[in-house]
A tleap script that builds the chain and sets N, CA, C and O, in Angstrom:
source leaprc.protein.ff14SB
mol = sequence {
  NMET ALA LEU ASP ARG THR ILE LEU GLY LYS
  VAL ALA ALA GLU GLN MET GLN ALA LEU GLU
  GLU SER TYR GLY GLU ASP ASP THR VAL GLU
  ILE GLY ALA VAL ILE THR ILE VAL GLN VAL
  LEU ARG LYS VAL GLY ASP GLY GLU ASP TYR
  ALA SER VAL VAL ARG MET ARG HIE ASN VAL
  GLY ASP PRO TYR ALA ALA ILE GLY TYR LEU
  ARG ALA ALA GLU GLN THR VAL VAL GLN ALA
  ILE SER GLY GLY SER ALA CGLU
}
set mol.1.N position { -12.668 29.846 85.960 }
set mol.1.CA position { -11.358 30.292 85.527 }
set mol.1.C position { -11.115 31.708 86.028 }
set mol.1.O position { -11.977 32.576 85.890 }
set mol.2.N position { -9.968 31.937 86.597 }
set mol.2.CA position { -9.609 33.261 87.102 }
set mol.2.C position { -9.348 34.221 85.944 }
set mol.2.O position { -9.042 33.802 84.828 }
set mol.3.N position { -9.473 35.503 86.228 }
set mol.3.CA position { -9.208 36.515 85.207 }
set mol.3.C position { -7.733 36.486 84.799 }
set mol.3.O position { -6.847 36.382 85.647 }
set mol.4.N position { -7.486 36.579 83.506 }
set mol.4.CA position { -6.128 36.665 82.985 }
set mol.4.C position { -5.689 38.124 83.071 }
set mol.4.O position { -6.262 38.987 82.407 }
set mol.5.N position { -4.687 38.394 83.876 }
set mol.5.CA position { -4.224 39.770 84.099 }
set mol.5.C position { -3.186 40.214 83.076 }
set mol.5.O position { -2.676 41.331 83.166 }
set mol.6.N position { -2.866 39.367 82.112 }
set mol.6.CA position { -1.802 39.641 81.161 }
set mol.6.C position { -2.036 40.927 80.376 }
set mol.6.O position { -1.124 41.742 80.242 }
set mol.7.N position { -3.241 41.118 79.857 }
set mol.7.CA position { -3.524 42.287 79.020 }
set mol.7.C position { -3.367 43.568 79.827 }
set mol.7.O position { -2.694 44.499 79.384 }
set mol.8.N position { -3.972 43.624 80.992 }
set mol.8.CA position { -3.888 44.821 81.826 }
set mol.8.C position { -2.444 45.098 82.236 }
set mol.8.O position { -1.990 46.242 82.194 }
set mol.9.N position { -1.729 44.053 82.631 }
set mol.9.CA position { -0.333 44.217 83.032 }
set mol.9.C position { 0.541 44.699 81.888 }
set mol.9.O position { 1.418 45.539 82.087 }
set mol.10.N position { 0.307 44.170 80.678 }
set mol.10.CA position { 1.094 44.571 79.502 }
set mol.10.C position { 0.864 46.043 79.172 }
set mol.10.O position { 1.821 46.773 78.911 }
set mol.11.N position { -0.386 46.484 79.180 }
set mol.11.CA position { -0.689 47.883 78.863 }
set mol.11.C position { -0.096 48.812 79.922 }
set mol.11.O position { 0.463 49.856 79.584 }
set mol.12.N position { -0.213 48.443 81.201 }
set mol.12.CA position { 0.365 49.263 82.277 }
set mol.12.C position { 1.883 49.330 82.141 }
set mol.12.O position { 2.470 50.395 82.331 }
set mol.13.N position { 2.520 48.226 81.820 }
set mol.13.CA position { 3.977 48.206 81.639 }
set mol.13.C position { 4.390 49.067 80.449 }
set mol.13.O position { 5.391 49.779 80.518 }
set mol.14.N position { 3.626 49.007 79.361 }
set mol.14.CA position { 3.921 49.840 78.189 }
set mol.14.C position { 3.790 51.325 78.524 }
set mol.14.O position { 4.600 52.141 78.083 }
set mol.15.N position { 2.769 51.670 79.302 }
set mol.15.CA position { 2.593 53.066 79.705 }
set mol.15.C position { 3.761 53.531 80.570 }
set mol.15.O position { 4.291 54.625 80.373 }
set mol.16.N position { 4.159 52.697 81.528 }
set mol.16.CA position { 5.291 53.058 82.391 }
set mol.16.C position { 6.572 53.215 81.577 }
set mol.16.O position { 7.363 54.121 81.841 }
set mol.17.N position { 6.786 52.346 80.593 }
set mol.17.CA position { 7.970 52.455 79.732 }
set mol.17.C position { 7.940 53.763 78.946 }
set mol.17.O position { 8.955 54.453 78.846 }
set mol.18.N position { 6.778 54.106 78.387 }
set mol.18.CA position { 6.654 55.348 77.629 }
set mol.18.C position { 6.898 56.565 78.523 }
set mol.18.O position { 7.554 57.520 78.109 }
set mol.19.N position { 6.373 56.527 79.742 }
set mol.19.CA position { 6.604 57.634 80.679 }
set mol.19.C position { 8.079 57.736 81.051 }
set mol.19.O position { 8.629 58.834 81.138 }
set mol.20.N position { 8.712 56.598 81.268 }
set mol.20.CA position { 10.137 56.576 81.604 }
set mol.20.C position { 10.975 57.157 80.473 }
set mol.20.O position { 11.916 57.913 80.711 }
set mol.21.N position { 10.624 56.796 79.234 }
set mol.21.CA position { 11.355 57.321 78.078 }
set mol.21.C position { 11.182 58.827 77.942 }
set mol.21.O position { 12.127 59.533 77.589 }
set mol.22.N position { 9.977 59.323 78.221 }
set mol.22.CA position { 9.713 60.761 78.060 }
set mol.22.C position { 10.189 61.596 79.238 }
set mol.22.O position { 10.649 62.722 79.052 }
set mol.23.N position { 10.085 61.056 80.451 }
set mol.23.CA position { 10.300 61.872 81.641 }
set mol.23.C position { 11.269 61.273 82.657 }
set mol.23.O position { 11.467 61.848 83.726 }
set mol.24.N position { 11.874 60.130 82.344 }
set mol.24.CA position { 12.677 59.390 83.314 }
set mol.24.C position { 13.827 60.150 83.935 }
set mol.24.O position { 14.181 59.900 85.088 }
set mol.25.N position { 14.410 61.059 83.206 }
set mol.25.CA position { 15.562 61.816 83.709 }
set mol.25.C position { 15.163 63.136 84.364 }
set mol.25.O position { 16.018 63.852 84.885 }
set mol.26.N position { 13.890 63.455 84.342 }
set mol.26.CA position { 13.415 64.741 84.850 }
set mol.26.C position { 12.957 64.598 86.297 }
set mol.26.O position { 11.915 64.001 86.567 }
set mol.27.N position { 13.730 65.141 87.215 }
set mol.27.CA position { 13.408 65.044 88.642 }
set mol.27.C position { 12.272 65.976 89.068 }
set mol.27.O position { 11.845 65.945 90.222 }
set mol.28.N position { 11.785 66.802 88.144 }
set mol.28.CA position { 10.739 67.755 88.506 }
set mol.28.C position { 9.334 67.227 88.233 }
set mol.28.O position { 8.353 67.912 88.523 }
set mol.29.N position { 9.222 66.021 87.681 }
set mol.29.CA position { 7.887 65.492 87.360 }
set mol.29.C position { 7.533 64.336 88.282 }
set mol.29.O position { 8.404 63.652 88.818 }
set mol.30.N position { 6.228 64.136 88.453 }
set mol.30.CA position { 5.718 62.998 89.207 }
set mol.30.C position { 4.378 62.599 88.618 }
set mol.30.O position { 3.728 63.405 87.952 }
set mol.31.N position { 3.965 61.386 88.853 }
set mol.31.CA position { 2.674 60.912 88.366 }
set mol.31.C position { 1.581 61.467 89.267 }
set mol.31.O position { 1.666 61.380 90.492 }
set mol.32.N position { 0.565 62.032 88.654 }
set mol.32.CA position { -0.564 62.582 89.396 }
set mol.32.C position { -1.763 61.667 89.255 }
set mol.32.O position { -1.848 60.629 89.911 }
set mol.33.N position { -2.681 62.056 88.402 }
set mol.33.CA position { -3.912 61.293 88.215 }
set mol.33.C position { -3.644 60.015 87.429 }
set mol.33.O position { -2.844 59.996 86.493 }
set mol.34.N position { -4.327 58.955 87.828 }
set mol.34.CA position { -4.283 57.680 87.113 }
set mol.34.C position { -5.719 57.194 86.958 }
set mol.34.O position { -6.474 57.122 87.928 }
set mol.35.N position { -6.083 56.862 85.723 }
set mol.35.CA position { -7.410 56.338 85.433 }
set mol.35.C position { -7.233 55.072 84.607 }
set mol.35.O position { -6.517 55.077 83.606 }
set mol.36.N position { -7.878 53.991 85.020 }
set mol.36.CA position { -7.879 52.778 84.212 }
set mol.36.C position { -9.312 52.480 83.798 }
set mol.36.O position { -10.248 52.608 84.587 }
set mol.37.N position { -9.455 52.083 82.547 }
set mol.37.CA position { -10.755 51.701 82.005 }
set mol.37.C position { -10.583 50.309 81.423 }
set mol.37.O position { -9.703 50.080 80.592 }
set mol.38.N position { -11.425 49.381 81.860 }
set mol.38.CA position { -11.310 47.996 81.425 }
set mol.38.C position { -12.666 47.512 80.933 }
set mol.38.O position { -13.678 47.657 81.619 }
set mol.39.N position { -12.673 46.942 79.746 }
set mol.39.CA position { -13.876 46.288 79.236 }
set mol.39.C position { -13.807 44.826 79.656 }
set mol.39.O position { -12.826 44.138 79.372 }
set mol.40.N position { -14.840 44.360 80.327 }
set mol.40.CA position { -14.924 42.961 80.747 }
set mol.40.C position { -15.941 42.274 79.844 }
set mol.40.O position { -17.085 42.714 79.729 }
set mol.41.N position { -15.510 41.193 79.208 }
set mol.41.CA position { -16.390 40.427 78.331 }
set mol.41.C position { -16.793 39.131 79.018 }
set mol.41.O position { -15.960 38.443 79.608 }
set mol.42.N position { -18.057 38.812 78.937 }
set mol.42.CA position { -18.566 37.553 79.490 }
set mol.42.C position { -19.285 36.821 78.370 }
set mol.42.O position { -20.220 37.346 77.765 }
set mol.43.N position { -18.834 35.599 78.101 }
set mol.43.CA position { -19.455 34.794 77.056 }
set mol.43.C position { -20.892 34.468 77.454 }
set mol.43.O position { -21.165 34.091 78.594 }
set mol.44.N position { -21.803 34.619 76.496 }
set mol.44.CA position { -23.226 34.369 76.730 }
set mol.44.C position { -23.625 33.136 75.930 }
set mol.44.O position { -23.490 33.103 74.707 }
set mol.45.N position { -24.111 32.137 76.626 }
set mol.45.CA position { -24.571 30.923 75.954 }
set mol.45.C position { -23.414 30.136 75.355 }
set mol.45.O position { -22.259 30.281 75.756 }
set mol.46.N position { -23.762 29.297 74.380 }
set mol.46.CA position { -22.770 28.430 73.751 }
set mol.46.C position { -22.212 29.031 72.466 }
set mol.46.O position { -21.292 28.468 71.873 }
set mol.47.N position { -22.747 30.145 72.033 }
set mol.47.CA position { -22.319 30.748 70.771 }
set mol.47.C position { -21.104 31.645 70.950 }
set mol.47.O position { -20.310 31.485 71.878 }
set mol.48.N position { -20.991 32.583 70.039 }
set mol.48.CA position { -19.873 33.515 70.064 }
set mol.48.C position { -20.299 34.894 70.567 }
set mol.48.O position { -19.600 35.878 70.323 }
set mol.49.N position { -21.412 34.979 71.250 }
set mol.49.CA position { -21.921 36.247 71.765 }
set mol.49.C position { -21.297 36.570 73.119 }
set mol.49.O position { -21.010 35.681 73.921 }
set mol.50.N position { -21.097 37.860 73.350 }
set mol.50.CA position { -20.525 38.321 74.612 }
set mol.50.C position { -21.362 39.453 75.184 }
set mol.50.O position { -21.938 40.248 74.442 }
set mol.51.N position { -21.427 39.519 76.492 }
set mol.51.CA position { -21.965 40.682 77.186 }
set mol.51.C position { -20.757 41.514 77.594 }
set mol.51.O position { -19.700 40.966 77.904 }
set mol.52.N position { -20.906 42.810 77.596 }
set mol.52.CA position { -19.782 43.697 77.870 }
set mol.52.C position { -20.116 44.641 79.022 }
set mol.52.O position { -21.201 45.220 79.075 }
set mol.53.N position { -19.166 44.784 79.940 }
set mol.53.CA position { -19.286 45.722 81.052 }
set mol.53.C position { -17.997 46.552 81.075 }
set mol.53.O position { -16.906 46.014 80.888 }
set mol.54.N position { -18.125 47.847 81.302 }
set mol.54.CA position { -16.951 48.708 81.404 }
set mol.54.C position { -16.739 49.060 82.871 }
set mol.54.O position { -17.654 49.521 83.554 }
set mol.55.N position { -15.510 48.834 83.345 }
set mol.55.CA position { -15.142 49.146 84.729 }
set mol.55.C position { -14.079 50.237 84.706 }
set mol.55.O position { -13.232 50.272 83.814 }
set mol.56.N position { -14.130 51.129 85.699 }
set mol.56.CA position { -13.164 52.216 85.778 }
set mol.56.C position { -12.729 52.404 87.223 }
set mol.56.O position { -13.523 52.268 88.153 }
set mol.57.N position { -11.462 52.718 87.389 }
set mol.57.CA position { -10.914 53.084 88.696 }
set mol.57.C position { -10.043 54.317 88.484 }
set mol.57.O position { -9.413 54.475 87.439 }
set mol.58.N position { -10.018 55.183 89.488 }
set mol.58.CA position { -9.147 56.352 89.401 }
set mol.58.C position { -8.777 56.814 90.807 }
set mol.58.O position { -9.381 56.413 91.802 }
set mol.59.N position { -7.769 57.664 90.846 }
set mol.59.CA position { -7.327 58.224 92.126 }
set mol.59.C position { -7.584 59.726 92.194 }
set mol.59.O position { -6.918 60.437 92.946 }
set mol.60.N position { -8.542 60.207 91.415 }
set mol.60.CA position { -8.840 61.632 91.323 }
set mol.60.C position { -9.926 61.979 92.337 }
set mol.60.O position { -11.022 61.420 92.290 }
set mol.61.N position { -9.630 62.882 93.237 }
set mol.61.CA position { -10.588 63.245 94.270 }
set mol.61.C position { -11.770 64.061 93.767 }
set mol.61.O position { -12.875 63.953 94.300 }
set mol.62.N position { -11.542 64.872 92.749 }
set mol.62.CA position { -12.582 65.749 92.213 }
set mol.62.C position { -13.223 65.094 90.991 }
set mol.62.O position { -12.550 64.899 89.979 }
set mol.63.N position { -14.515 64.750 91.064 }
set mol.63.CA position { -15.140 64.070 89.928 }
set mol.63.C position { -15.144 64.917 88.653 }
set mol.63.O position { -15.099 64.373 87.550 }
set mol.64.N position { -15.197 66.239 88.795 }
set mol.64.CA position { -15.156 67.097 87.610 }
set mol.64.C position { -13.784 67.036 86.952 }
set mol.64.O position { -13.687 67.077 85.726 }
set mol.65.N position { -12.733 66.939 87.738 }
set mol.65.CA position { -11.384 66.773 87.185 }
set mol.65.C position { -11.274 65.428 86.471 }
set mol.65.O position { -10.665 65.345 85.404 }
set mol.66.N position { -11.852 64.379 87.044 }
set mol.66.CA position { -11.822 63.057 86.402 }
set mol.66.C position { -12.492 63.122 85.031 }
set mol.66.O position { -11.987 62.547 84.067 }
set mol.67.N position { -13.614 63.813 84.941 }
set mol.67.CA position { -14.293 63.976 83.653 }
set mol.67.C position { -13.396 64.746 82.684 }
set mol.67.O position { -13.334 64.412 81.501 }
set mol.68.N position { -12.714 65.758 83.171 }
set mol.68.CA position { -11.798 66.528 82.324 }
set mol.68.C position { -10.664 65.674 81.788 }
set mol.68.O position { -10.302 65.793 80.618 }
set mol.69.N position { -10.093 64.807 82.631 }
set mol.69.CA position { -9.028 63.916 82.170 }
set mol.69.C position { -9.548 62.939 81.127 }
set mol.69.O position { -8.856 62.645 80.153 }
set mol.70.N position { -10.763 62.433 81.322 }
set mol.70.CA position { -11.353 61.533 80.338 }
set mol.70.C position { -11.571 62.249 79.006 }
set mol.70.O position { -11.353 61.666 77.944 }
set mol.71.N position { -11.995 63.496 79.059 }
set mol.71.CA position { -12.190 64.264 77.821 }
set mol.71.C position { -10.854 64.559 77.135 }
set mol.71.O position { -10.764 64.544 75.907 }
set mol.72.N position { -9.824 64.826 77.932 }
set mol.72.CA position { -8.492 65.039 77.351 }
set mol.72.C position { -8.004 63.764 76.663 }
set mol.72.O position { -7.408 63.826 75.588 }
set mol.73.N position { -8.258 62.610 77.282 }
set mol.73.CA position { -7.885 61.335 76.674 }
set mol.73.C position { -8.669 61.118 75.376 }
set mol.73.O position { -8.120 60.642 74.382 }
set mol.74.N position { -9.949 61.469 75.397 }
set mol.74.CA position { -10.767 61.345 74.194 }
set mol.74.C position { -10.187 62.180 73.061 }
set mol.74.O position { -10.120 61.716 71.923 }
set mol.75.N position { -9.772 63.391 73.357 }
set mol.75.CA position { -9.191 64.259 72.334 }
set mol.75.C position { -7.889 63.690 71.782 }
set mol.75.O position { -7.592 63.861 70.600 }
set mol.76.N position { -7.112 63.017 72.623 }
set mol.76.CA position { -5.881 62.375 72.166 }
set mol.76.C position { -6.197 61.277 71.153 }
set mol.76.O position { -5.502 61.140 70.146 }
set mol.77.N position { -7.244 60.496 71.417 }
set mol.77.CA position { -7.643 59.435 70.490 }
set mol.77.C position { -8.165 60.050 69.198 }
set mol.77.O position { -7.808 59.587 68.115 }
set mol.78.N position { -8.990 61.065 69.284 }
set mol.78.CA position { -9.533 61.720 68.092 }
set mol.78.C position { -8.401 62.294 67.256 }
set mol.78.O position { -8.413 62.166 66.032 }
set mol.79.N position { -7.433 62.915 67.889 }
set mol.79.CA position { -6.288 63.482 67.167 }
set mol.79.C position { -5.508 62.379 66.456 }
set mol.79.O position { -5.097 62.556 65.309 }
set mol.80.N position { -5.300 61.254 67.118 }
set mol.80.CA position { -4.580 60.143 66.493 }
set mol.80.C position { -5.343 59.591 65.297 }
set mol.80.O position { -4.741 59.254 64.278 }
set mol.81.N position { -6.665 59.497 65.417 }
set mol.81.CA position { -7.489 58.997 64.310 }
set mol.81.C position { -7.406 59.934 63.111 }
set mol.81.O position { -7.379 59.489 61.964 }
set mol.82.N position { -7.365 61.239 63.389 }
set mol.82.CA position { -7.379 62.211 62.297 }
set mol.82.C position { -6.000 62.484 61.723 }
set mol.82.O position { -5.841 63.377 60.892 }
set mol.83.N position { -5.003 61.725 62.158 }
set mol.83.CA position { -3.677 61.860 61.569 }
set mol.83.C position { -2.704 62.673 62.374 }
set mol.83.O position { -1.557 62.838 61.958 }
set mol.84.N position { -3.113 63.187 63.510 }
set mol.84.CA position { -2.194 63.918 64.380 }
set mol.84.C position { -1.368 62.952 65.200 }
set mol.84.O position { -1.521 61.737 65.078 }
set mol.85.N position { -0.503 63.478 66.025 }
set mol.85.CA position { 0.310 62.601 66.868 }
set mol.85.C position { -0.353 62.440 68.225 }
set mol.85.O position { -0.955 63.376 68.751 }
set mol.86.N position { -0.238 61.256 68.780 }
set mol.86.CA position { -0.772 60.978 70.113 }
set mol.86.C position { 0.350 60.506 70.993 }
set mol.86.O position { 1.247 59.800 70.532 }
set mol.87.N position { 0.317 60.889 72.276 }
set mol.87.CA position { 1.338 60.433 73.214 }
set mol.87.C position { 0.744 59.461 74.167 }
set mol.87.O position { 1.440 58.954 75.046 }
savepdb mol mol.pdb
quit
């Protein structure tokens, strides 16, 4: 069975919609770094167990910058968990 791209496509579309709502009328902005992180689950055996692999792709030339963006994303999640606002 081929991979179902629905989940990835839905999340990417939601992100683009959110960006359009926040910045769509602003001609001074452009998309820079893009990082995608995908968890791939593979069913193991006949039970309900899964093996998990995390895959990542990005367009960031500097690996230290990529780590910085990942840490910034982590802080956004932590802030949302603690009751702050996340974008």
